[in-house]
N, CA, C and O atoms as a GROMACS GRO file, in nm:
protein
  388
    1MET      N    1   0.070  -0.103   0.011
    1MET     CA    2  -0.007  -0.021   0.020
    1MET      C    3   0.086   0.108  -0.002
    1MET      O    4   0.178   0.120   0.078
    2ALA      N    5   0.074   0.204  -0.103
    2ALA     CA    6   0.162   0.350  -0.110
    2ALA      C    7   0.126   0.420   0.036
    2ALA      O    8   0.032   0.396   0.111
    3ALA      N    9   0.225   0.508   0.050
    3ALA     CA   10   0.222   0.605   0.182
    3ALA      C   11   0.122   0.704   0.168
    3ALA      O   12   0.113   0.755   0.057
    4ALA      N   13   0.051   0.739   0.251
    4ALA     CA   14  -0.051   0.845   0.246
    4ALA      C   15   0.024   0.977   0.246
    4ALA      O   16   0.128   0.992   0.310
    5THR      N   17  -0.038   1.085   0.164
    5THR     CA   18   0.017   1.206   0.130
    5THR      C   19  -0.036   1.340   0.230
    5THR      O   20  -0.151   1.342   0.272
    6PRO      N   21   0.035   1.420   0.253
    6PRO     CA   22  -0.016   1.534   0.334
    6PRO      C   23  -0.172   1.600   0.294
    6PRO      O   24  -0.259   1.647   0.368
    7LYS      N   25  -0.167   1.582   0.134
    7LYS     CA   26  -0.266   1.641   0.073
    7LYS      C   27  -0.396   1.533   0.093
    7LYS      O   28  -0.514   1.565   0.108
    8GLN      N   29  -0.348   1.419   0.091
    8GLN     CA   30  -0.479   1.322   0.126
    8GLN      C   31  -0.519   1.355   0.267
    8GLN      O   32  -0.640   1.372   0.283
    9LEU      N   33  -0.444   1.367   0.368
    9LEU     CA   34  -0.451   1.370   0.506
    9LEU      C   35  -0.556   1.509   0.504
    9LEU      O   36  -0.671   1.506   0.547
   10ALA      N   37  -0.494   1.622   0.450
   10ALA     CA   38  -0.568   1.752   0.470
   10ALA      C   39  -0.696   1.739   0.414
   10ALA      O   40  -0.793   1.784   0.475
   11ALA      N   41  -0.711   1.666   0.272
   11ALA     CA   42  -0.838   1.662   0.210
   11ALA      C   43  -0.955   1.600   0.305
   11ALA      O   44  -1.069   1.644   0.318
   12LEU      N   45  -0.900   1.497   0.362
   12LEU     CA   46  -0.996   1.382   0.435
   12LEU      C   47  -1.058   1.454   0.574
   12LEU      O   48  -1.168   1.444   0.627
   13GLN      N   49  -0.916   1.546   0.614
   13GLN     CA   50  -0.943   1.627   0.742
   13GLN      C   51  -1.075   1.728   0.708
   13GLN      O   52  -1.174   1.729   0.780
   14ARG      N   53  -1.061   1.805   0.598
   14ARG     CA   54  -1.183   1.875   0.569
   14ARG      C   55  -1.302   1.804   0.570
   14ARG      O   56  -1.402   1.851   0.623
   15ARG      N   57  -1.302   1.708   0.522
   15ARG     CA   58  -1.455   1.650   0.498
   15ARG      C   59  -1.478   1.571   0.617
   15ARG      O   60  -1.584   1.510   0.631
   16LEU      N   61  -1.370   1.567   0.719
   16LEU     CA   62  -1.434   1.520   0.867
   16LEU      C   63  -1.482   1.639   0.931
   16LEU      O   64  -1.586   1.631   0.996
   17THR      N   65  -1.414   1.763   0.921
   17THR     CA   66  -1.442   1.876   0.978
   17THR      C   67  -1.596   1.914   0.934
   17THR      O   68  -1.678   1.958   1.015
   18THR      N   69  -1.618   1.896   0.818
   18THR     CA   70  -1.774   1.941   0.754
   18THR      C   71  -1.871   1.832   0.810
   18THR      O   72  -1.982   1.861   0.854
   19ALA      N   73  -1.820   1.702   0.806
   19ALA     CA   74  -1.918   1.612   0.861
   19ALA      C   75  -1.947   1.620   1.002
   19ALA      O   76  -2.052   1.579   1.051
   20ARG      N   77  -1.846   1.676   1.069
   20ARG     CA   78  -1.878   1.678   1.205
   20ARG      C   79  -1.964   1.793   1.218
   20ARG      O   80  -2.075   1.778   1.271
   21GLU      N   81  -1.922   1.923   1.170
   21GLU     CA   82  -2.021   2.034   1.178
   21GLU      C   83  -2.166   2.013   1.163
   21GLU      O   84  -2.245   2.042   1.252
   22GLY      N   85  -2.205   1.956   1.037
   22GLY     CA   86  -2.296   1.919   1.016
   22GLY      C   87  -2.401   1.814   1.101
   22GLY      O   88  -2.523   1.812   1.117
   23LEU      N   89  -2.288   1.729   1.145
   23LEU     CA   90  -2.378   1.642   1.244
   23LEU      C   91  -2.404   1.728   1.384
   23LEU      O   92  -2.505   1.698   1.449
   24ARG      N   93  -2.325   1.825   1.430
   24ARG     CA   94  -2.335   1.927   1.546
   24ARG      C   95  -2.470   2.012   1.530
   24ARG      O   96  -2.551   2.035   1.620
   25VAL      N   97  -2.478   2.049   1.414
   25VAL     CA   98  -2.619   2.123   1.373
   25VAL      C   99  -2.730   2.025   1.375
   25VAL      O  100  -2.829   2.058   1.441
   26LEU      N  101  -2.730   1.915   1.318
   26LEU     CA  102  -2.851   1.854   1.316
   26LEU      C  103  -2.876   1.786   1.455
   26LEU      O  104  -2.994   1.766   1.486
   27GLN      N  105  -2.790   1.753   1.531
   27GLN     CA  106  -2.798   1.695   1.692
   27GLN      C  107  -2.872   1.817   1.778
   27GLN      O  108  -2.944   1.799   1.876
   28GLU      N  109  -2.838   1.953   1.713
   28GLU     CA  110  -2.909   2.082   1.788
   28GLU      C  111  -3.037   2.074   1.737
   28GLU      O  112  -3.129   2.075   1.818
   29GLN      N  113  -3.063   2.066   1.621
   29GLN     CA  114  -3.206   2.062   1.587
   29GLN      C  115  -3.310   1.957   1.640
   29GLN      O  116  -3.427   1.978   1.672
   30VAL      N  117  -3.223   1.808   1.644
   30VAL     CA  118  -3.318   1.695   1.692
   30VAL      C  119  -3.346   1.760   1.836
   30VAL      O  120  -3.460   1.780   1.876
   31GLU      N  121  -3.232   1.791   1.909
   31GLU     CA  122  -3.276   1.836   2.057
   31GLU      C  123  -3.409   1.934   2.039
   31GLU      O  124  -3.517   1.905   2.090
   32VAL      N  125  -3.391   2.038   1.970
   32VAL     CA  126  -3.492   2.128   1.980
   32VAL      C  127  -3.644   2.080   1.961
   32VAL      O  128  -3.743   2.116   2.025
   33TRP      N  129  -3.633   1.984   1.850
   33TRP     CA  130  -3.754   1.925   1.800
   33TRP      C  131  -3.813   1.823   1.874
   33TRP      O  132  -3.933   1.796   1.876
   34ASN      N  133  -3.703   1.756   1.947
   34ASN     CA  134  -3.741   1.669   2.071
   34ASN      C  135  -3.840   1.763   2.174
   34ASN      O  136  -3.959   1.744   2.200
   35GLU      N  137  -3.767   1.849   2.214
   35GLU     CA  138  -3.855   1.932   2.327
   35GLU      C  139  -3.990   2.002   2.274
   35GLU      O  140  -4.086   2.025   2.348
   36ALA      N  141  -3.987   2.030   2.153
   36ALA     CA  142  -4.143   2.069   2.097
   36ALA      C  143  -4.220   1.944   2.093
   36ALA      O  144  -4.338   1.945   2.128
   37LEU      N  145  -4.166   1.839   2.054
   37LEU     CA  146  -4.270   1.721   2.045
   37LEU      C  147  -4.330   1.670   2.180
   37LEU      O  148  -4.441   1.618   2.193
   38ASP      N  149  -4.218   1.700   2.302
   38ASP     CA  150  -4.284   1.681   2.427
   38ASP      C  151  -4.384   1.774   2.450
   38ASP      O  152  -4.486   1.730   2.504
   39GLU      N  153  -4.379   1.902   2.420
   39GLU     CA  154  -4.481   2.002   2.428
   39GLU      C  155  -4.585   1.965   2.333
   39GLU      O  156  -4.699   1.963   2.382
   40ALA      N  157  -4.575   1.938   2.223
   40ALA     CA  158  -4.712   1.923   2.170
   40ALA      C  159  -4.766   1.789   2.199
   40ALA      O  160  -4.878   1.769   2.153
   41ARG      N  161  -4.705   1.679   2.274
   41ARG     CA  162  -4.761   1.578   2.315
   41ARG      C  163  -4.856   1.599   2.452
   41ARG      O  164  -4.966   1.545   2.471
   42ILE      N  165  -4.800   1.672   2.523
   42ILE     CA  166  -4.892   1.731   2.633
   42ILE      C  167  -5.009   1.792   2.609
   42ILE      O  168  -5.118   1.760   2.655
   43ARG      N  169  -4.976   1.917   2.505
   43ARG     CA  170  -5.082   1.989   2.468
   43ARG      C  171  -5.201   1.903   2.395
   43ARG      O  172  -5.319   1.934   2.412
   44SER      N  173  -5.161   1.790   2.311
   44SER     CA  174  -5.250   1.723   2.268
   44SER      C  175  -5.325   1.629   2.373
   44SER      O  176  -5.446   1.608   2.364
   45LEU      N  177  -5.258   1.582   2.457
   45LEU     CA  178  -5.313   1.504   2.563
   45LEU      C  179  -5.416   1.570   2.642
   45LEU      O  180  -5.516   1.512   2.684
   46VAL      N  181  -5.386   1.710   2.666
   46VAL     CA  182  -5.442   1.776   2.741
   46VAL      C  183  -5.578   1.831   2.662
   46VAL      O  184  -5.681   1.821   2.729
   47SER      N  185  -5.591   1.886   2.536
   47SER     CA  186  -5.689   1.959   2.476
   47SER      C  187  -5.770   1.826   2.394
   47SER      O  188  -5.888   1.836   2.362
   48GLU      N  189  -5.711   1.739   2.374
   48GLU     CA  190  -5.779   1.609   2.317
   48GLU      C  191  -5.835   1.668   2.169
   48GLU      O  192  -5.923   1.597   2.120
   49THR      N  193  -5.802   1.773   2.099
   49THR     CA  194  -5.839   1.810   1.973
   49THR      C  195  -5.783   1.752   1.844
   49THR      O  196  -5.660   1.756   1.837
   50PRO      N  197  -5.844   1.704   1.748
   50PRO     CA  198  -5.784   1.641   1.635
   50PRO      C  199  -5.666   1.729   1.572
   50PRO      O  200  -5.575   1.664   1.521
   51GLN      N  201  -5.657   1.842   1.570
   51GLN     CA  202  -5.593   1.912   1.518
   51GLN      C  203  -5.426   1.924   1.595
   51GLN      O  204  -5.318   1.930   1.535
   52LEU      N  205  -5.444   1.924   1.717
   52LEU     CA  206  -5.313   1.925   1.805
   52LEU      C  207  -5.274   1.778   1.803
   52LEU      O  208  -5.155   1.752   1.821
   53THR      N  209  -5.352   1.691   1.786
   53THR     CA  210  -5.300   1.532   1.783
   53THR      C  211  -5.242   1.532   1.633
   53THR      O  212  -5.126   1.493   1.623
   54ALA      N  213  -5.294   1.563   1.540
   54ALA     CA  214  -5.258   1.576   1.405
   54ALA      C  215  -5.115   1.644   1.410
   54ALA      O  216  -5.014   1.602   1.352
   55ASP      N  217  -5.122   1.748   1.481
   55ASP     CA  218  -4.970   1.816   1.486
   55ASP      C  219  -4.847   1.752   1.549
   55ASP      O  220  -4.729   1.764   1.518
   56TYR      N  221  -4.910   1.678   1.654
   56TYR     CA  222  -4.804   1.608   1.728
   56TYR      C  223  -4.772   1.488   1.622
   56TYR      O  224  -4.650   1.470   1.620
   57ASN      N  225  -4.817   1.432   1.565
   57ASN     CA  226  -4.833   1.312   1.489
   57ASN      C  227  -4.710   1.376   1.380
   57ASN      O  228  -4.599   1.324   1.378
   58GLU      N  229  -4.743   1.482   1.300
   58GLU     CA  230  -4.644   1.531   1.195
   58GLU      C  231  -4.539   1.561   1.265
   58GLU      O  232  -4.435   1.503   1.233
   59LEU      N  233  -4.534   1.650   1.370
   59LEU     CA  234  -4.392   1.653   1.432
   59LEU      C  235  -4.312   1.546   1.458
   59LEU      O  236  -4.192   1.553   1.435
   60SER      N  237  -4.368   1.436   1.509
   60SER     CA  238  -4.324   1.277   1.555
   60SER      C  239  -4.258   1.243   1.442
   60SER      O  240  -4.136   1.222   1.447
   61LYS      N  241  -4.335   1.231   1.314
   61LYS     CA  242  -4.261   1.210   1.174
   61LYS      C  243  -4.151   1.259   1.156
   61LYS      O  244  -4.064   1.176   1.129
   62HIS      N  245  -4.113   1.386   1.160
   62HIS     CA  246  -4.031   1.468   1.135
   62HIS      C  247  -3.910   1.405   1.230
   62HIS      O  248  -3.802   1.365   1.185
   63VAL      N  249  -3.942   1.406   1.346
   63VAL     CA  250  -3.862   1.392   1.456
   63VAL      C  251  -3.762   1.230   1.423
   63VAL      O  252  -3.640   1.211   1.424
   64VAL      N  253  -3.866   1.147   1.401
   64VAL     CA  254  -3.790   1.001   1.356
   64VAL      C  255  -3.700   1.014   1.261
   64VAL      O  256  -3.587   0.972   1.284
   65VAL      N  257  -3.730   1.077   1.130
   65VAL     CA  258  -3.649   1.092   1.010
   65VAL      C  259  -3.528   1.161   1.048
   65VAL      O  260  -3.419   1.125   1.003
   66ALA      N  261  -3.538   1.247   1.120
   66ALA     CA  262  -3.410   1.352   1.173
   66ALA      C  263  -3.350   1.270   1.266
   66ALA      O  264  -3.231   1.299   1.268
   67THR      N  265  -3.374   1.181   1.343
   67THR     CA  266  -3.295   1.090   1.452
   67THR      C  267  -3.232   1.003   1.350
   67THR      O  268  -3.112   0.983   1.365
   68ALA      N  269  -3.299   0.940   1.233
   68ALA     CA  270  -3.239   0.843   1.162
   68ALA      C  271  -3.120   0.901   1.087
   68ALA      O  272  -3.017   0.836   1.068
   69GLU      N  273  -3.140   1.021   1.046
   69GLU     CA  274  -3.042   1.115   0.971
   69GLU      C  275  -2.933   1.100   1.042
   69GLU      O  276  -2.825   1.061   0.998
   70MET      N  277  -2.963   1.138   1.182
   70MET     CA  278  -2.857   1.184   1.260
   70MET      C  279  -2.760   1.051   1.305
   70MET      O  280  -2.642   1.059   1.337
   71HIS      N  281  -2.826   0.952   1.301
   71HIS     CA  282  -2.754   0.824   1.344
   71HIS      C  283  -2.675   0.802   1.188
   71HIS      O  284  -2.559   0.761   1.188
   72ARG      N  285  -2.728   0.824   1.086
   72ARG     CA  286  -2.658   0.810   0.966
   72ARG      C  287  -2.522   0.856   0.958
   72ARG      O  288  -2.424   0.786   0.930
   73ARG      N  289  -2.525   1.014   0.992
   73ARG     CA  290  -2.433   1.098   0.990
   73ARG      C  291  -2.311   1.054   1.112
   73ARG      O  292  -2.190   1.069   1.094
   74VAL      N  293  -2.368   1.003   1.229
   74VAL     CA  294  -2.255   0.966   1.320
   74VAL      C  295  -2.174   0.854   1.262
   74VAL      O  296  -2.054   0.841   1.282
   75SER      N  297  -2.244   0.776   1.192
   75SER     CA  298  -2.182   0.658   1.090
   75SER      C  299  -2.089   0.688   0.995
   75SER      O  300  -1.991   0.621   0.960
   76ASP      N  301  -2.136   0.821   0.944
   76ASP     CA  302  -2.031   0.876   0.824
   76ASP      C  303  -1.903   0.942   0.897
   76ASP      O  304  -1.791   0.937   0.845
   77VAL      N  305  -1.924   0.993   0.998
   77VAL     CA  306  -1.832   1.052   1.091
   77VAL      C  307  -1.738   0.942   1.133
   77VAL      O  308  -1.616   0.957   1.130
   78GLN      N  309  -1.788   0.849   1.166
   78GLN     CA  310  -1.690   0.757   1.233
   78GLN      C  311  -1.610   0.680   1.117
   78GLN      O  312  -1.488   0.659   1.121
   79SER      N  313  -1.702   0.639   1.006
   79SER     CA  314  -1.611   0.587   0.895
   79SER      C  315  -1.479   0.698   0.845
   79SER      O  316  -1.377   0.655   0.793
   80LEU      N  317  -1.500   0.823   0.867
   80LEU     CA  318  -1.446   0.928   0.820
   80LEU      C  319  -1.313   0.888   0.901
   80LEU      O  320  -1.211   0.848   0.845
   81VAL      N  321  -1.329   0.904   1.053
   81VAL     CA  322  -1.232   0.901   1.140
   81VAL      C  323  -1.140   0.772   1.126
   81VAL      O  324  -1.019   0.769   1.152
   82ASP      N  325  -1.223   0.660   1.077
   82ASP     CA  326  -1.151   0.526   1.057
   82ASP      C  327  -1.033   0.540   0.942
   82ASP      O  328  -0.919   0.494   0.936
   83GLU      N  329  -1.115   0.628   0.850
   83GLU     CA  330  -1.014   0.638   0.712
   83GLU      C  331  -0.895   0.730   0.748
   83GLU      O  332  -0.785   0.698   0.704
   84ARG      N  333  -0.908   0.846   0.827
   84ARG     CA  334  -0.828   0.906   0.856
   84ARG      C  335  -0.679   0.834   0.956
   84ARG      O  336  -0.560   0.867   0.960
   85ASP      N  337  -0.761   0.722   1.026
   85ASP     CA  338  -0.646   0.684   1.113
   85ASP      C  339  -0.576   0.582   1.012
   85ASP      O  340  -0.454   0.565   1.024
   86ALA      N  341  -0.648   0.514   0.914
   86ALA     CA  342  -0.572   0.447   0.838
   86ALA      C  343  -0.468   0.502   0.747
   86ALA      O  344  -0.372   0.436   0.708
   87LEU      N  345  -0.489   0.613   0.719
   87LEU     CA  346  -0.407   0.722   0.650
   87LEU      C  347  -0.287   0.760   0.731
   87LEU      O  348  -0.172   0.769   0.689
   88LEU      N  349  -0.329   0.782   0.852
   88LEU     CA  350  -0.216   0.836   0.929
   88LEU      C  351  -0.087   0.711   0.957
   88LEU      O  352   0.035   0.725   0.955
   89ARG      N  353  -0.171   0.587   0.983
   89ARG     CA  354  -0.089   0.471   0.976
   89ARG      C  355   0.029   0.463   0.870
   89ARG      O  356   0.149   0.439   0.882
   90ARG      N  357  -0.058   0.496   0.752
   90ARG     CA  358   0.051   0.477   0.632
   90ARG      C  359   0.127   0.594   0.605
   90ARG      O  360   0.218   0.576   0.525
   91TRP      N  361   0.113   0.725   0.657
   91TRP     CA  362   0.215   0.828   0.657
   91TRP      C  363   0.338   0.818   0.696
   91TRP      O  364   0.366   0.772   0.806
   92ASN      N  365   0.429   0.860   0.613
   92ASN     CA  366   0.574   0.831   0.681
   92ASN      C  367   0.645   0.989   0.645
   92ASN      O  368   0.694   1.017   0.535
   93PRO      N  369   0.638   1.072   0.748
   93PRO     CA  370   0.668   1.197   0.718
   93PRO      C  371   0.822   1.216   0.665
   93PRO      O  372   0.870   1.313   0.607
   94GLU      N  373   0.892   1.079   0.709
   94GLU     CA  374   1.047   1.096   0.636
   94GLU      C  375   1.056   1.088   0.488
   94GLU      O  376   1.152   1.130   0.424
   95GLU      N  377   0.946   1.031   0.434
   95GLU     CA  378   0.958   1.027   0.305
   95GLU      C  379   0.942   1.144   0.229
   95GLU      O  380   0.966   1.141   0.108
   96GLU      N  381   0.900   1.262   0.296
   96GLU     CA  382   0.854   1.367   0.229
   96GLU      C  383   1.016   1.478   0.257
   96GLU      O  384   1.022   1.590   0.204
   97LYS      N  385   1.080   1.447   0.306
   97LYS     CA  386   1.197   1.547   0.316
   97LYS      C  387   1.294   1.515   0.178
   97LYS      O  388   1.396   1.581   0.159
   0.00000   0.00000   0.00000
């Protein structure tokens, strides 16, 4: 296997940084949506109106999809970390001199 280059490592690190930032933003959004979902659940239980129940159900669907996407992104970040670690194991700074 060929040694990793600084250019490869830098490109991968940029992808990893971008993936981590996207994951962080999504995690914050999911946290807010979960809080809103809890509030919507309570409102729908207290009021028992069809509209509030429908609102809760719709928000619940969005939270499920966003949570699944968050888990996918966690997996993507881990894959990038693994790839970076493999490149670092192959990198030989002595070859660059």
